[in-house]
LUMVEXPA-719195 format. One record per residue (C-alpha): residue in one letter; y, z, x negated. Coordinates in nm, 2 decimals, m for minus. Layout:
+------+--------+--------+--------+
| code |  north |     up |   east |
+------+--------+--------+--------+
|    a |      Y |      Z |      X |
...
+------+--------+--------+--------+
REM end
This chain:
+------+--------+--------+--------+
| code |  north |     up |   east |
+------+--------+--------+--------+
|    m |   4.20 |   1.68 |  m1.18 |
|    h |   4.22 |   2.05 |  m1.11 |
|    q |   4.08 |   2.25 |  m1.39 |
|    p |   3.93 |   2.59 |  m1.29 |
|    v |   4.10 |   2.87 |  m1.50 |
|    m |   3.88 |   3.09 |  m1.72 |
|    l |   3.57 |   2.94 |  m1.58 |
|    k |   3.30 |   3.08 |  m1.84 |
|    e |   3.49 |   3.43 |  m1.80 |
|    v |   3.46 |   3.43 |  m1.43 |
|    v |   3.10 |   3.30 |  m1.40 |
|    s |   3.00 |   3.58 |  m1.66 |
|    s |   3.20 |   3.86 |  m1.50 |
|    l |   3.06 |   3.78 |  m1.15 |
|    n |   2.69 |   3.86 |  m1.28 |
|    l |   2.55 |   3.59 |  m1.05 |
|    k |   2.17 |   3.57 |  m0.98 |
|    r |   1.95 |   3.34 |  m0.79 |
|    d |   1.98 |   3.39 |  m0.41 |
|    d |   2.29 |   3.59 |  m0.42 |
|    i |   2.55 |   3.56 |  m0.14 |
|    v |   2.89 |   3.50 |  m0.27 |
|    l |   3.24 |   3.44 |  m0.12 |
|    d |   3.50 |   3.22 |  m0.28 |
|    a |   3.81 |   3.33 |  m0.11 |
|    t |   4.03 |   3.05 |  m0.24 |
|    i |   3.79 |   2.78 |  m0.31 |
|    g |   4.07 |   2.52 |  m0.39 |
|    g |   3.94 |   2.24 |  m0.61 |
|    g |   3.59 |   2.39 |  m0.61 |
|    g |   3.56 |   2.41 |  m1.01 |
|    h |   3.44 |   2.77 |  m0.99 |
|    a |   3.25 |   2.71 |  m0.66 |
|    k |   3.03 |   2.44 |  m0.84 |
|    e |   2.94 |   2.67 |  m1.13 |
|    i |   2.85 |   2.95 |  m0.87 |
|    l |   2.63 |   2.73 |  m0.67 |
|    k |   2.44 |   2.63 |  m1.00 |
|    r |   2.36 |   2.99 |  m1.04 |
|    i |   2.26 |   3.09 |  m0.69 |
|    a |   2.11 |   2.78 |  m0.52 |
|    p |   1.88 |   2.68 |  m0.37 |
|    n |   1.83 |   3.00 |  m0.17 |
|    g |   2.17 |   3.16 |  m0.24 |
|    r |   2.47 |   3.11 |  m0.02 |
|    l |   2.83 |   3.04 |  m0.09 |
|    i |   3.11 |   3.09 |   0.16 |
|    g |   3.43 |   2.91 |   0.06 |
|    i |   3.77 |   2.97 |   0.23 |
|    d |   4.08 |   2.79 |   0.19 |
|    q |   4.41 |   2.74 |   0.40 |
|    d |   4.45 |   2.40 |   0.29 |
|    e |   4.21 |   2.15 |   0.49 |
|    a |   4.27 |   1.88 |   0.24 |
|    a |   4.13 |   2.12 |  m0.03 |
|    l |   3.81 |   2.17 |   0.19 |
|    k |   3.75 |   1.79 |   0.21 |
|    i |   3.79 |   1.75 |  m0.17 |
|    v |   3.57 |   2.04 |  m0.25 |
|    e |   3.30 |   1.92 |   0.02 |
|    s |   3.26 |   1.60 |  m0.18 |
|    e |   3.23 |   1.78 |  m0.51 |
|    i |   2.96 |   2.02 |  m0.40 |
|    e |   2.77 |   1.80 |  m0.15 |
|    s |   2.45 |   1.80 |  m0.37 |
|    y |   2.42 |   2.16 |  m0.28 |
|    h |   2.42 |   2.07 |   0.10 |
|    g |   2.28 |   2.37 |   0.30 |
|    s |   2.39 |   2.63 |   0.04 |
|    f |   2.74 |   2.67 |   0.12 |
|    k |   2.97 |   2.71 |   0.42 |
|    l |   3.34 |   2.59 |   0.41 |
|    v |   3.58 |   2.75 |   0.63 |
|    h |   3.94 |   2.65 |   0.70 |
|    d |   4.13 |   2.98 |   0.73 |
|    n |   4.33 |   3.25 |   0.55 |
|    f |   4.13 |   3.51 |   0.33 |
|    k |   4.30 |   3.78 |   0.52 |
|    n |   4.06 |   3.69 |   0.81 |
|    l |   3.75 |   3.72 |   0.58 |
|    d |   3.60 |   4.00 |   0.80 |
|    k |   3.60 |   3.79 |   1.10 |
|    i |   3.47 |   3.49 |   0.91 |
|    l |   3.19 |   3.68 |   0.73 |
|    s |   3.09 |   3.84 |   1.08 |
|    a |   3.07 |   3.50 |   1.24 |
|    e |   2.83 |   3.38 |   0.95 |
|    r |   2.62 |   3.68 |   1.01 |
|    i |   2.68 |   3.81 |   0.65 |
|    k |   2.59 |   4.19 |   0.61 |
|    y |   2.70 |   4.22 |   0.25 |
|    l |   2.82 |   4.02 |  m0.05 |
|    d |   2.68 |   4.02 |  m0.41 |
|    a |   3.00 |   3.88 |  m0.55 |
|    i |   3.35 |   3.78 |  m0.46 |
|    l |   3.61 |   3.56 |  m0.62 |
|    f |   4.00 |   3.54 |  m0.56 |
|    d |   4.16 |   3.27 |  m0.77 |
|    l |   4.52 |   3.28 |  m0.65 |
|    g |   4.66 |   2.97 |  m0.83 |
|    i |   4.77 |   2.64 |  m0.68 |
|    s |   4.54 |   2.35 |  m0.73 |
|    t |   4.69 |   2.06 |  m0.95 |
|    y |   4.67 |   1.81 |  m0.65 |
|    q |   4.88 |   2.03 |  m0.45 |
|    i |   5.16 |   2.05 |  m0.71 |
|    e |   5.14 |   1.68 |  m0.78 |
|    d |   5.14 |   1.59 |  m0.41 |
|    s |   5.51 |   1.53 |  m0.34 |
|    r |   5.45 |   1.54 |   0.04 |
|    r |   5.38 |   1.92 |  m0.01 |
|    g |   5.71 |   2.01 |  m0.18 |
|    f |   5.55 |   2.28 |  m0.42 |
|    s |   5.68 |   2.13 |  m0.72 |
|    i |   6.03 |   2.12 |  m0.90 |
|    k |   5.90 |   1.82 |  m1.10 |
|    y |   5.76 |   1.58 |  m0.85 |
|    g |   6.01 |   1.62 |  m0.56 |
|    g |   5.92 |   1.57 |  m0.19 |
|    r |   6.03 |   1.72 |   0.13 |
|    l |   6.07 |   2.11 |   0.13 |
|    d |   5.75 |   2.23 |   0.28 |
|    m |   5.54 |   2.47 |   0.06 |
|    r |   5.28 |   2.55 |   0.33 |
|    m |   4.94 |   2.60 |   0.22 |
|    d |   4.82 |   2.58 |   0.57 |
|    p |   5.00 |   2.28 |   0.74 |
|    r |   4.94 |   2.46 |   1.07 |
|    a |   5.18 |   2.74 |   0.99 |
|    n |   5.52 |   2.74 |   1.16 |
|    i |   5.76 |   2.85 |   0.89 |
|    t |   5.84 |   2.58 |   0.62 |
|    a |   6.06 |   2.60 |   0.29 |
|    y |   6.30 |   2.38 |   0.49 |
|    d |   6.34 |   2.66 |   0.74 |
|    i |   6.40 |   2.93 |   0.51 |
|    v |   6.66 |   2.74 |   0.29 |
|    n |   6.84 |   2.59 |   0.59 |
|    r |   6.83 |   2.88 |   0.86 |
|    y |   6.81 |   3.21 |   0.68 |
|    s |   7.12 |   3.42 |   0.62 |
|    e |   7.26 |   3.45 |   0.27 |
|    r |   7.14 |   3.80 |   0.27 |
|    s |   6.80 |   3.71 |   0.35 |
|    l |   6.77 |   3.44 |   0.08 |
|    s |   6.90 |   3.66 |  m0.17 |
|    d |   6.66 |   3.93 |  m0.08 |
|    i |   6.36 |   3.69 |  m0.08 |
|    i |   6.46 |   3.53 |  m0.42 |
|    e |   6.51 |   3.89 |  m0.57 |
|    r |   6.19 |   4.03 |  m0.43 |
|    f |   5.95 |   3.75 |  m0.45 |
|    g |   6.10 |   3.57 |  m0.75 |
|    e |   6.23 |   3.87 |  m0.94 |
|    e |   6.54 |   3.65 |  m1.01 |
|    r |   6.85 |   3.83 |  m1.17 |
|    f |   7.08 |   3.57 |  m1.03 |
|    h |   6.94 |   3.59 |  m0.67 |
|    s |   7.28 |   3.65 |  m0.51 |
|    r |   7.45 |   3.35 |  m0.68 |
|    i |   7.18 |   3.12 |  m0.60 |
|    a |   7.18 |   3.23 |  m0.23 |
|    r |   7.56 |   3.15 |  m0.23 |
|    f |   7.51 |   2.81 |  m0.37 |
|    i |   7.24 |   2.72 |  m0.12 |
|    i |   7.47 |   2.84 |   0.16 |
|    g |   7.76 |   2.65 |   0.03 |
|    a |   7.55 |   2.33 |  m0.02 |
|    r |   7.38 |   2.33 |   0.32 |
|    s |   7.73 |   2.37 |   0.51 |
|    k |   7.81 |   2.03 |   0.40 |
|    k |   7.45 |   1.88 |   0.48 |
|    p |   7.08 |   2.01 |   0.54 |
|    i |   6.90 |   2.05 |   0.21 |
|    e |   6.60 |   1.83 |   0.27 |
|    t |   6.40 |   1.79 |  m0.06 |
|    s |   6.28 |   2.02 |  m0.35 |
|    e |   6.47 |   1.79 |  m0.58 |
|    e |   6.79 |   1.87 |  m0.37 |
|    l |   6.71 |   2.24 |  m0.40 |
|    s |   6.63 |   2.23 |  m0.76 |
|    s |   6.96 |   2.05 |  m0.84 |
|    i |   7.17 |   2.32 |  m0.64 |
|    i |   6.99 |   2.61 |  m0.84 |
|    h |   7.05 |   2.43 |  m1.17 |
|    k |   7.42 |   2.42 |  m1.08 |
|    a |   7.42 |   2.79 |  m0.98 |
|    v |   7.25 |   2.93 |  m1.29 |
|    g |   7.14 |   2.65 |  m1.53 |
|    y |   7.33 |   2.72 |  m1.84 |
|    r |   7.22 |   3.09 |  m1.82 |
|    y |   6.85 |   2.97 |  m1.88 |
|    r |   6.92 |   2.79 |  m2.21 |
|    k |   6.74 |   3.03 |  m2.42 |
|    t |   6.41 |   3.02 |  m2.19 |
|    r |   6.14 |   2.77 |  m2.18 |
|    i |   6.11 |   2.79 |  m1.79 |
|    d |   6.30 |   2.57 |  m1.54 |
|    p |   6.59 |   2.76 |  m1.39 |
|    a |   6.45 |   2.69 |  m1.04 |
|    t |   6.10 |   2.82 |  m1.11 |
|    r |   6.14 |   3.18 |  m1.00 |
|    t |   6.33 |   3.06 |  m0.67 |
|    f |   6.06 |   2.81 |  m0.59 |
|    q |   5.80 |   3.08 |  m0.63 |
|    a |   5.99 |   3.32 |  m0.40 |
|    i |   6.02 |   3.07 |  m0.13 |
|    r |   5.65 |   2.97 |  m0.15 |
|    i |   5.54 |   3.34 |  m0.13 |
|    a |   5.78 |   3.39 |   0.17 |
|    v |   5.65 |   3.07 |   0.35 |
|    n |   5.28 |   3.18 |   0.30 |
|    d |   5.33 |   3.55 |   0.34 |
|    e |   5.11 |   3.56 |   0.03 |
|    l |   5.15 |   3.92 |  m0.09 |
|    a |   5.09 |   4.08 |   0.24 |
|    s |   4.77 |   3.84 |   0.29 |
|    l |   4.65 |   3.94 |  m0.07 |
|    e |   4.65 |   4.30 |  m0.01 |
|    d |   4.49 |   4.27 |   0.32 |
|    g |   4.23 |   4.04 |   0.20 |
|    l |   4.13 |   4.25 |  m0.12 |
|    k |   4.10 |   4.58 |   0.10 |
|    k |   3.87 |   4.39 |   0.34 |
|    a |   3.67 |   4.21 |   0.06 |
|    v |   3.60 |   4.56 |  m0.12 |
|    s |   3.41 |   4.68 |   0.20 |
|    w |   3.18 |   4.39 |   0.21 |
|    l |   3.05 |   4.44 |  m0.15 |
|    k |   2.71 |   4.61 |  m0.18 |
|    a |   2.66 |   4.84 |  m0.46 |
|    g |   2.67 |   4.69 |  m0.81 |
|    a |   2.85 |   4.36 |  m0.67 |
|    r |   3.15 |   4.24 |  m0.86 |
|    i |   3.49 |   4.13 |  m0.74 |
|    c |   3.70 |   3.91 |  m0.97 |
|    v |   4.07 |   3.82 |  m0.91 |
|    i |   4.28 |   3.57 |  m1.11 |
|    s |   4.65 |   3.62 |  m1.05 |
|    f |   4.92 |   3.40 |  m1.19 |
|    h |   5.25 |   3.62 |  m1.16 |
|    s |   5.34 |   3.99 |  m1.21 |
|    l |   5.37 |   4.05 |  m0.83 |
|    e |   5.02 |   3.94 |  m0.75 |
|    d |   4.88 |   4.12 |  m1.05 |
|    r |   5.04 |   4.44 |  m0.97 |
|    i |   4.88 |   4.44 |  m0.62 |
|    v |   4.54 |   4.39 |  m0.77 |
|    k |   4.59 |   4.64 |  m1.05 |
|    g |   4.70 |   4.89 |  m0.80 |
|    l |   4.43 |   4.86 |  m0.55 |
|    f |   4.18 |   4.86 |  m0.81 |
|    k |   4.30 |   5.18 |  m0.96 |
|    s |   4.33 |   5.33 |  m0.60 |
|    y |   3.96 |   5.24 |  m0.52 |
|    s |   3.86 |   5.37 |  m0.86 |
|    n |   4.02 |   5.71 |  m0.80 |
|    l |   3.84 |   5.73 |  m0.49 |
|    g |   3.51 |   5.65 |  m0.66 |
|    v |   3.45 |   5.33 |  m0.46 |
|    l |   3.51 |   5.08 |  m0.76 |
|    k |   3.44 |   5.09 |  m1.12 |
|    i |   3.71 |   4.89 |  m1.33 |
|    v |   3.53 |   4.65 |  m1.56 |
|    t |   3.84 |   4.51 |  m1.74 |
|    k |   4.06 |   4.80 |  m1.85 |
|    k |   4.30 |   4.53 |  m1.95 |
|    p |   4.30 |   4.17 |  m1.78 |
|    l |   4.13 |   3.89 |  m1.95 |
|    r |   4.35 |   3.61 |  m2.06 |
|    p |   4.28 |   3.22 |  m2.11 |
|    s |   4.19 |   3.14 |  m2.48 |
|    p |   4.43 |   2.94 |  m2.69 |
|    a |   4.19 |   2.65 |  m2.68 |
|    e |   4.20 |   2.65 |  m2.27 |
|    i |   4.58 |   2.68 |  m2.29 |
|    a |   4.60 |   2.39 |  m2.50 |
|    t |   4.38 |   2.17 |  m2.27 |
|    n |   4.53 |   2.33 |  m1.94 |
|    p |   4.87 |   2.46 |  m2.00 |
|    r |   4.90 |   2.56 |  m1.64 |
|    s |   4.63 |   2.84 |  m1.72 |
|    r |   4.86 |   3.02 |  m1.97 |
|    s |   4.99 |   3.28 |  m1.72 |
|    g |   4.65 |   3.36 |  m1.55 |
|    k |   4.50 |   3.72 |  m1.56 |
|    l |   4.16 |   3.79 |  m1.46 |
|    r |   4.07 |   4.16 |  m1.33 |
|    v |   3.72 |   4.25 |  m1.25 |
|    a |   3.58 |   4.57 |  m1.07 |
|    e |   3.23 |   4.65 |  m0.96 |
|    r |   3.13 |   4.84 |  m0.63 |
|    i |   3.00 |   5.17 |  m0.72 |
|    e |   2.86 |   5.29 |  m0.37 |
+------+--------+--------+--------+
REM end
């Protein structure tokens, strides 16, 4: 089961009230959404967005008791301005971005997100997207692969990994995440002996980010989200790696300098030791909160 990260901290930080209009830009497994609805129903309204249609079907069954208080939309949050306009929303009282991958997405081998669970190389959040991990791994040049792995994975052995991928695919296409993981292990495995992470982790992250254009979408979505907040409204963002957090921190700081936002969390909130013990995947989560001034 998907466990929402820093649930208490998020709900508290959003400053929710009855009748609020809230955007959950990455509704995922619906754990945060359910708690939000408890606090804004029956006359409040939640707009939930997700690229993953399967996620929307799951969350709809989870929150069906609040029928009439929510609207689920299959789309990318970078299009939230169009979504909110179509729903005739004039302003928002709170916004949440939870940028993590749901447990069911990781454990579904058909999606190809996981090193552990194998499966065909896909990694698309939205199955309607044209580019897959298979395309990147098997068709991009060595230079492009190296650049992606360095930029989005911050992987120091990016050149070596790209070279090994090119060598492997010259013999046969690389079709599964297990095959890709094995190639990366051969390229750099022994160099990770003193670390706890799998040697393939950074490369898998990089390819997933490239497939879904995650960083550009995040920056675009956050900028649009701020413009929909009314005075006093809060925006909460949970990020799970330094590239995401850098974007959130930078944008919050820029809007703070312009007098548009007040930064509520000078340092990001982190999961408690107790939460990490019960949900190890939460350990890298960082929650940043800001409030609209004008």
